[in-house]
C-alpha positions as CSV (number, residue, x, y, z in Angstrom):
1,M,30.9,-13.8,-17.3
2,L,28.6,-12.7,-14.5
3,T,26.2,-10.0,-15.8
4,R,24.3,-7.5,-13.8
5,K,21.2,-9.5,-14.7
6,D,22.8,-12.7,-13.3
7,F,23.6,-11.0,-10.1
8,L,20.1,-9.6,-9.8
9,K,18.4,-12.9,-10.6
10,G,20.6,-14.8,-8.2
11,S,19.7,-12.4,-5.3
12,A,16.0,-12.7,-6.1
13,T,16.2,-16.5,-6.4
14,A,17.9,-16.7,-3.0
15,A,15.1,-14.7,-1.5
16,L,12.4,-16.8,-3.1
17,A,14.1,-20.1,-2.1
18,A,13.9,-19.0,1.5
19,T,10.1,-18.9,1.5
20,T,7.6,-21.6,2.0
21,V,4.9,-22.5,-0.5
22,T,2.5,-20.1,1.1
23,G,5.0,-17.3,1.0
24,V,4.2,-16.3,4.6
25,A,6.9,-17.7,6.8
26,L,10.6,-18.3,6.1
27,A,11.1,-22.0,6.0
28,D,14.8,-22.1,6.9
29,E,14.7,-19.2,9.4
30,A,14.6,-20.3,13.0
31,P,12.0,-18.4,15.1
32,A,13.6,-15.2,16.5
33,E,14.3,-15.5,20.1
34,Q,11.7,-13.5,22.0
35,P,13.1,-11.1,24.6
36,D,11.7,-11.6,28.1
37,Y,9.9,-8.2,28.2
38,A,8.1,-9.1,31.5
39,A,11.5,-9.3,33.2
40,Q,12.6,-6.0,31.9
41,V,9.6,-3.8,32.8
42,S,10.7,-0.4,34.2
43,E,7.2,1.2,34.2
44,T,3.6,0.0,34.3
45,K,0.7,2.0,33.0
46,D,-3.0,1.1,33.5
47,V,-5.4,2.3,30.8
48,D,-8.8,1.4,29.4
49,L,-7.7,1.3,25.8
50,L,-4.2,1.2,24.3
51,I,-3.8,2.2,20.7
52,I,-0.6,1.2,18.9
53,G,-0.2,3.7,16.0
54,A,-0.9,7.4,15.8
55,G,-1.9,7.5,12.1
56,L,-5.4,8.5,10.8
57,S,-7.1,5.4,12.2
58,G,-5.4,5.4,15.6
59,L,-6.3,9.0,16.1
60,A,-9.9,8.4,15.1
61,A,-10.1,5.5,17.6
62,G,-8.5,7.6,20.3
63,V,-10.8,10.7,19.9
64,Q,-13.9,8.5,19.8
65,A,-12.8,6.6,23.0
66,I,-11.9,9.9,24.8
67,D,-15.4,11.2,23.9
68,D,-16.9,8.1,25.4
69,G,-15.1,8.7,28.7
70,F,-12.3,6.2,28.6
71,K,-8.6,6.5,29.7
72,V,-6.7,6.1,26.5
73,T,-3.0,6.1,25.5
74,I,-1.7,6.1,21.9
75,I,1.9,5.0,21.3
76,D,3.9,5.3,18.0
77,T,7.4,4.6,16.8
78,I,7.6,8.0,15.1
79,K,9.0,11.1,16.7
80,T,6.3,13.5,15.5
81,L,3.0,13.4,13.6
82,E,4.8,14.9,10.5
83,R,4.8,12.3,7.8
84,R,3.3,11.6,4.4
85,G,-0.5,11.1,4.3
86,P,-3.5,11.0,2.0
87,E,-4.8,14.0,0.1
88,G,-8.3,13.5,1.4
89,L,-10.9,10.8,2.0
90,A,-14.3,9.6,0.7
91,G,-17.7,10.4,2.0
92,V,-21.3,10.0,1.0
93,G,-23.8,12.4,2.4
94,S,-21.4,14.9,4.0
95,F,-22.3,18.5,4.8
96,L,-20.0,19.6,1.9
97,Q,-21.8,17.3,-0.6
98,K,-25.2,18.6,0.6
99,E,-24.0,22.2,0.2
100,Q,-22.9,21.4,-3.4
101,G,-25.9,19.3,-4.4
102,I,-24.0,16.1,-4.7
103,D,-26.4,13.2,-4.1
104,L,-25.0,9.7,-4.2
105,D,-26.6,6.3,-3.7
106,V,-24.8,4.1,-1.3
107,N,-26.3,0.9,-2.8
108,E,-25.1,1.9,-6.3
109,I,-21.6,2.3,-5.1
110,M,-21.6,-0.8,-3.0
111,N,-22.9,-2.9,-5.9
112,R,-20.5,-1.4,-8.3
113,D,-17.5,-2.5,-6.3
114,A,-19.0,-5.9,-5.5
115,K,-19.3,-6.6,-9.2
116,F,-15.8,-5.2,-9.8
117,F,-14.3,-7.7,-7.4
118,N,-16.5,-10.6,-8.8
119,Y,-18.3,-10.7,-5.4
120,R,-15.2,-11.9,-3.7
121,L,-15.6,-9.4,-0.9
122,D,-18.4,-8.8,1.6
123,P,-20.5,-5.9,0.3
124,L,-21.8,-5.3,3.8
125,T,-18.4,-4.0,4.8
126,W,-18.7,-1.4,2.1
127,K,-22.3,-0.6,3.1
128,D,-21.3,-0.1,6.7
129,M,-18.5,2.2,5.8
130,L,-20.3,4.2,3.2
131,E,-23.4,4.7,5.3
132,A,-21.2,6.1,8.1
133,S,-18.9,8.1,5.9
134,G,-20.9,11.3,5.5
135,A,-21.4,11.6,9.3
136,N,-17.7,10.9,9.8
137,I,-16.7,13.8,7.5
138,D,-19.0,16.0,9.6
139,W,-17.5,14.6,12.8
140,L,-13.9,15.3,11.6
141,A,-14.8,18.9,10.8
142,E,-16.2,19.3,14.3
143,K,-13.0,18.1,15.7
144,G,-11.0,20.7,13.7
145,V,-9.9,18.7,10.7
146,V,-9.5,21.1,7.7
147,F,-11.1,20.5,4.3
148,T,-10.7,22.7,1.3
149,G,-14.4,22.4,0.5
150,Q,-13.7,20.8,-2.9
151,V,-15.4,17.5,-3.5
152,D,-14.9,15.6,-6.7
153,N,-14.0,12.3,-8.4
154,Y,-10.2,12.7,-7.8
155,R,-9.2,14.6,-10.9
156,D,-11.6,12.7,-13.2
157,M,-9.9,9.4,-12.2
158,G,-13.0,8.0,-10.4
159,E,-16.6,7.4,-11.2
160,F,-18.2,9.1,-8.2
161,D,-17.8,12.5,-6.5
162,T,-16.8,11.1,-3.2
163,F,-13.3,12.7,-2.6
164,H,-13.1,15.4,0.1
165,W,-9.8,17.2,-0.3
166,F,-7.4,18.3,2.5
167,P,-5.3,21.4,1.7
168,G,-1.7,20.9,0.5
169,D,0.0,17.9,-1.1
170,H,0.0,14.7,1.0
171,V,0.2,16.7,4.3
172,A,-2.7,15.1,6.2
173,W,-0.5,15.3,9.3
174,Q,-1.0,19.1,9.2
175,Y,-4.7,19.3,8.5
176,Y,-6.0,16.0,10.0
177,S,-3.5,14.5,12.4
178,T,-2.5,17.7,14.2
179,P,-6.0,18.9,15.0
180,M,-7.1,15.4,16.0
181,A,-4.1,15.0,18.3
182,D,-4.7,18.4,19.8
183,Y,-8.3,17.4,20.5
184,F,-7.3,14.1,21.9
185,T,-4.6,15.4,24.3
186,G,-6.7,18.4,25.2
187,H,-9.4,16.1,26.5
188,G,-7.2,13.9,28.6
189,G,-5.7,11.5,26.1
190,E,-1.9,10.6,26.2
191,I,0.3,10.2,23.1
192,L,3.8,8.7,23.6
193,F,6.1,9.1,20.6
194,E,9.2,7.0,20.0
195,T,7.5,4.2,21.9
196,T,7.2,1.0,19.9
197,G,4.7,-1.8,20.7
198,V,6.7,-5.0,20.7
199,D,4.4,-7.8,22.1
200,L,0.9,-8.4,23.3
201,I,0.0,-9.5,26.8
202,T,-2.5,-12.2,27.1
203,D,-4.6,-13.8,29.9
204,G,-5.9,-17.1,28.6
205,D,-7.3,-16.4,25.1
206,A,-7.8,-12.6,25.7
207,V,-5.5,-9.7,25.0
208,V,-5.1,-7.6,28.2
209,G,-2.3,-5.2,27.3
210,A,1.1,-4.9,25.5
211,Y,4.7,-4.3,26.1
212,A,6.4,-1.3,24.5
213,V,10.0,0.0,24.3
214,N,10.7,3.7,24.4
215,A,13.5,5.8,22.9
216,E,15.7,5.0,26.0
217,G,15.3,1.3,25.5
218,K,13.1,1.0,28.6
219,V,10.2,-1.5,28.6
220,I,6.8,-0.2,29.5
221,Q,4.0,-2.6,30.4
222,F,0.5,-1.3,29.5
223,N,-2.4,-3.1,31.2
224,A,-5.5,-2.5,29.1
225,K,-9.0,-3.7,28.7
226,A,-8.3,-3.8,24.9
227,V,-5.6,-3.0,22.4
228,V,-6.1,-1.5,19.0
229,L,-3.5,-2.3,16.3
230,A,-3.3,0.7,13.9
231,T,0.3,0.2,12.7
232,G,-0.4,0.3,9.0
233,G,0.4,-3.3,8.1
234,C,3.7,-4.5,6.5
235,G,3.9,-2.4,3.3
236,G,6.9,-0.4,4.5
237,S,9.2,-3.4,4.8
238,Q,10.7,-5.1,1.7
239,E,11.6,-8.1,3.8
240,E,8.0,-8.6,5.2
241,I,6.6,-8.2,1.7
242,A,9.1,-10.7,0.2
243,K,8.0,-13.3,2.8
244,R,4.4,-13.1,1.6
245,F,4.7,-12.5,-2.2
246,R,6.9,-14.8,-4.2
247,T,7.2,-12.4,-7.2
248,L,8.2,-9.5,-4.9
249,P,11.6,-10.3,-3.6
250,V,13.7,-7.7,-2.0
251,G,14.7,-5.2,-4.7
252,R,11.6,-5.6,-6.8
253,Y,9.3,-3.8,-4.4
254,F,9.8,-0.3,-2.9
255,C,7.7,1.8,-0.6
256,D,7.4,5.5,-1.2
257,G,4.9,6.1,1.6
258,Y,4.7,4.9,5.2
259,F,8.1,3.4,6.0
260,T,7.0,2.7,9.7
261,D,4.5,0.2,8.4
262,D,7.0,-2.6,9.2
263,G,4.6,-5.5,10.0
264,S,5.1,-5.3,13.7
265,G,1.4,-5.1,14.6
266,L,0.6,-7.8,12.1
267,N,3.2,-10.1,13.5
268,M,2.1,-9.4,17.1
269,A,-1.5,-10.4,16.2
270,L,-0.3,-13.6,14.4
271,K,1.4,-14.7,17.6
272,V,-1.9,-14.7,19.5
273,G,-4.0,-16.5,16.8
274,G,-4.7,-13.8,14.2
275,V,-4.9,-14.7,10.5
276,D,-2.6,-13.3,7.8
277,V,-4.6,-12.6,4.7
278,C,-2.0,-10.3,3.0
279,I,-1.9,-12.6,-0.1
280,Q,-5.6,-11.9,-0.6
281,R,-5.2,-8.1,-0.4
282,C,-3.6,-5.4,-2.5
283,F,-1.1,-2.6,-2.7
284,L,-1.8,1.1,-3.1
285,G,0.6,2.0,-5.9
286,G,1.8,0.9,-9.3
287,V,5.0,0.2,-11.3
288,S,7.8,2.4,-12.2
289,C,11.5,2.5,-13.0
290,V,13.9,3.4,-10.1
291,C,17.1,3.9,-12.1
292,D,19.6,6.4,-10.6
293,D,18.7,9.2,-13.0
294,G,15.4,10.9,-12.3
295,D,14.8,11.9,-15.9
296,L,15.0,8.4,-17.2
297,R,12.4,7.1,-14.7
298,A,9.7,8.5,-17.0
299,F,10.4,5.6,-19.4
300,G,9.0,3.2,-16.8
301,A,6.2,5.4,-15.4
302,T,2.5,4.6,-15.9
303,R,0.8,8.0,-15.2
304,G,-1.2,9.5,-18.0
305,G,1.1,11.2,-20.6
306,S,4.2,9.4,-19.3
307,K,6.8,8.0,-21.7
308,G,6.3,4.5,-20.2
309,L,2.9,4.2,-21.8
310,N,4.5,4.4,-25.3
311,C,7.2,1.9,-24.6
312,C,7.1,-1.9,-25.1
313,W,7.0,-3.9,-21.9
314,V,8.5,-7.3,-21.8
315,N,9.0,-10.0,-19.2
316,Q,12.1,-12.0,-18.2
317,N,11.8,-14.1,-21.5
318,G,11.6,-11.0,-23.7
319,E,7.9,-11.5,-24.4
320,R,5.3,-8.7,-24.2
321,Y,2.9,-9.3,-21.4
322,C,0.3,-6.5,-21.1
323,N,-1.2,-3.3,-22.5
324,E,1.3,-0.7,-21.4
325,A,-1.4,1.9,-21.1
326,S,-3.6,-0.3,-18.9
327,A,-3.4,2.2,-16.0
328,L,-5.8,4.4,-18.0
329,E,-8.4,1.6,-17.6
330,F,-7.9,1.3,-13.9
331,S,-4.9,2.3,-11.8
332,G,-4.1,-1.1,-10.4
333,A,-3.8,-2.9,-13.7
334,P,-0.1,-2.5,-14.4
335,L,0.8,-3.8,-10.9
336,N,-1.4,-6.8,-11.3
337,A,0.1,-7.7,-14.6
338,F,3.6,-7.1,-13.2
339,M,3.1,-9.4,-10.3
340,A,2.4,-12.3,-12.6
341,Q,5.9,-12.1,-14.1
342,E,9.4,-12.8,-12.7
343,E,10.9,-9.6,-14.1
344,C,9.6,-6.8,-16.3
345,Y,11.3,-4.2,-18.5
346,S,10.2,-1.1,-20.5
347,I,12.0,-1.3,-23.9
348,F,12.8,1.7,-26.1
349,D,15.4,2.9,-28.5
350,A,17.8,5.8,-29.3
351,A,15.2,7.7,-31.4
352,F,12.6,7.5,-28.6
353,A,15.1,8.5,-26.0
354,G,15.5,11.8,-27.9
355,D,17.3,14.5,-25.9
356,L,17.9,12.0,-23.1
357,L,19.9,9.8,-25.3
358,D,23.3,10.7,-23.8
359,K,21.9,10.2,-20.3
360,A,20.5,6.8,-21.3
361,I,23.8,5.7,-22.8
362,A,25.7,6.7,-19.7
363,Q,23.2,5.1,-17.4
364,G,23.1,1.9,-19.4
365,A,26.8,1.6,-19.2
366,D,26.9,2.0,-15.4
367,P,27.8,-1.5,-14.0
368,E,26.3,-0.5,-10.6
369,D,22.8,0.2,-11.8
370,V,20.8,-3.0,-11.9
371,N,17.6,-1.2,-13.0
372,F,18.7,0.2,-16.4
373,F,20.3,-1.7,-19.2
374,S,21.5,-1.0,-22.8
375,G,22.8,-2.7,-25.9
376,E,23.9,-1.6,-29.3
377,T,21.6,-4.3,-30.8
378,L,18.5,-6.1,-29.5
379,E,20.7,-9.2,-29.1
380,E,23.1,-7.3,-26.8
381,L,20.1,-5.9,-24.8
382,A,18.7,-9.4,-24.5
383,A,22.0,-10.6,-23.1
384,A,22.1,-7.7,-20.6
385,I,18.7,-8.6,-19.1
386,G,19.0,-12.3,-19.5
387,A,16.2,-12.7,-22.0
388,D,15.9,-15.0,-25.0
389,P,17.4,-12.9,-27.9
390,E,15.1,-14.5,-30.6
391,K,12.0,-13.9,-28.5
392,L,12.9,-10.3,-27.7
393,A,13.7,-9.6,-31.4
394,A,10.4,-11.2,-32.5
395,T,8.5,-9.2,-29.8
396,I,9.9,-5.9,-30.9
397,A,9.3,-6.7,-34.6
398,Q,5.7,-7.5,-33.9
399,Y,5.3,-4.4,-31.7
400,N,6.7,-2.3,-34.6
401,E,4.1,-3.8,-36.9
402,Y,1.3,-2.8,-34.5
403,V,2.7,0.7,-34.5
404,E,2.9,0.8,-38.3
405,A,-0.7,-0.4,-38.5
406,G,-2.0,1.8,-35.7
407,E,-3.6,-1.2,-34.1
408,D,-2.4,-3.4,-31.2
409,K,-3.9,-6.8,-32.1
410,M,-2.5,-8.5,-29.0
411,F,-3.5,-6.3,-26.0
412,N,-5.6,-3.5,-27.6
413,K,-3.4,-0.7,-26.5
414,P,-5.0,2.6,-27.7
415,A,-3.5,3.8,-31.0
416,E,-2.5,7.1,-29.4
417,Y,0.1,5.2,-27.3
418,L,1.5,3.3,-30.3
419,S,3.6,6.4,-31.2
420,A,7.0,5.0,-31.8
421,K,8.7,2.0,-33.5
422,F,11.9,0.8,-31.8
423,E,14.4,0.0,-34.5
424,T,17.4,2.4,-34.0
425,G,20.2,1.2,-31.7
426,P,21.3,1.6,-29.0
427,F,18.3,-0.1,-27.3
428,F,17.4,0.4,-23.7
429,A,15.6,-1.6,-21.0
430,A,14.3,0.2,-17.9
431,R,13.6,-2.4,-15.2
432,L,10.1,-2.1,-13.8
433,V,9.5,-2.4,-10.0
434,A,6.6,-2.1,-7.8
435,V,6.5,1.4,-6.1
436,C,3.7,1.6,-3.6
437,H,2.5,3.8,-0.7
438,G,1.9,0.7,1.2
439,M,-0.2,-2.4,1.5
440,V,-4.0,-2.3,2.0
441,G,-5.1,-5.1,4.3
442,G,-3.4,-7.9,6.2
443,L,-5.3,-9.1,9.2
444,L,-8.6,-10.9,9.1
445,V,-11.2,-9.0,11.1
446,N,-15.0,-8.9,11.5
447,R,-17.3,-6.0,10.9
448,D,-16.4,-4.5,14.3
449,F,-12.7,-4.8,13.5
450,Q,-12.0,-7.4,16.1
451,V,-9.1,-9.6,15.0
452,V,-10.5,-13.1,14.4
453,R,-9.1,-16.6,14.1
454,W,-9.6,-18.9,11.2
455,D,-13.0,-20.0,12.5
456,F,-14.0,-16.3,12.7
457,S,-14.1,-16.3,16.5
458,P,-12.9,-13.0,17.8
459,I,-9.8,-12.6,19.9
460,A,-11.1,-10.9,23.0
461,G,-9.5,-7.5,23.6
462,L,-7.8,-7.1,20.2
463,Y,-8.8,-4.8,17.3
464,A,-7.0,-4.0,14.1
465,T,-8.0,-0.9,12.1
466,G,-6.9,1.2,9.1
467,T,-4.7,-0.3,6.4
468,E,-3.8,-3.0,8.9
469,S,-7.1,-4.7,8.2
470,N,-8.9,-3.1,5.3
471,M,-11.5,-5.5,4.0
472,N,-12.8,-3.4,1.1
473,Y,-10.5,-4.7,-1.7
474,R,-9.0,-8.0,-2.9
475,E,-6.0,-8.1,-5.2
476,T,-6.7,-4.6,-6.7
477,Y,-6.9,-1.2,-5.2
478,T,-9.7,0.6,-7.1
479,I,-9.8,4.4,-7.5
480,E,-13.2,4.3,-9.1
481,V,-14.7,5.2,-5.7
482,P,-12.0,7.8,-4.7
483,G,-10.7,8.0,-1.2
484,T,-12.1,4.8,0.2
485,D,-8.9,3.6,1.8
486,A,-8.6,6.8,3.9
487,C,-12.3,6.7,4.5
488,N,-11.9,3.2,6.0
489,T,-9.1,4.3,8.3
490,V,-11.5,6.8,10.0
491,Y,-14.5,4.5,9.9
492,S,-12.6,1.5,11.3
493,G,-11.0,3.5,14.1
494,R,-14.4,4.9,15.2
495,R,-16.2,1.6,14.8
496,A,-13.6,-0.3,16.8
497,A,-13.8,2.3,19.6
498,Q,-17.6,2.3,19.6
499,H,-17.6,-1.5,19.8
500,F,-15.2,-1.4,22.7
501,A,-17.3,1.2,24.5
502,A,-20.4,-0.9,24.1
503,N,-18.8,-4.0,25.5
504,A,-16.3,-2.6,28.1
């Protein structure tokens, strides 16, 4: 009999089988035939700087270049600026921090994160960004960006008071993007929405423009002295992620943030010699359950106080694999542990389900839901998820002993999250998946955000900024210095534009 787990596993195996050892290119996929954009050009535009992407980084680059006197066009696939964005960004030495007496040491922060990443990153990229961050906050305020005035450590989740809040909830488009775009267009810049960059134009080894397709399907040729890729990377595409990460096949990774981050800019850069370092970078997000019923998702959630912290997490074999409350140590921990496994489930029982028991029973019986399973016994539950029944039973028995003793001798989960033994059928398994705002990093760049080759020689005329090329993390996004990803988007945009101006 084909179970839901068999179907799910078969789909994932097929996706993995299609990838090469590196996880970057599809081995059995013939290269997509490239349209002859040059033969289809209906309009030609000459600009100094073309920016592909109207997010935080693209707008920062555009405003800086306009202030430096250049002719600049920004293009973006989206119809308007209205889309999900960060709640704020980091700064050190801003006017707001000075007003509030917040005095931070750049070197202390730089060394803290160098040590956190075991010195696998270049601390000078942190130093560059942090030393410019306070002035960048001031610069944004001068351009009309709105801050609440609150500066803190992101609700006590970080170690340093670096986070400068925007008003509202994830509506940076309103308080950052709109005033920046108004300034940009008000000073001669051009923004073309529903215009998608599709291919770079080269002259020898240099990038000298790009082709784009607008909403009417017409091809526009942009001749430019340089191109900035600010398209956000590939975190909005399950397919692009599956190509690069063997344990994240389609269906095990979901994006809840920037769905236009489809890898288009990344792939354009690879065609002209850029280097894909996605596998060395990280995701901004965590793990959760995405079953059809919203109330039941809490059993797979990792936020403080969520039910998922009190469950028992097991892998595809039915073995416990991590401290379920590890997110309280640092936010990226559950995702890192998750990515080392083929499948992961949050296990609980009828007693723990409480007043959601009827919903859990109904959801577990739904043959269409491949993210939520149930069984009257642990043996039945093991069969539903394809785990070894003896291993699952032994895992739950051991976990119950830890709960009884108030001590997790295997992974040291805090006793306060050892709140329930799981011994009353029916039993449930909420399938855990990666749920991320997007990916942080992807293209190899230098400190001026020029896209570089494997030998670190820059590709003339090509920059990559924002999350497309963030160099500040490796496999883990760290919130201990809150707001540094958004901080980097602004810094990288300005730095790229400044380098372009100095060398144009």
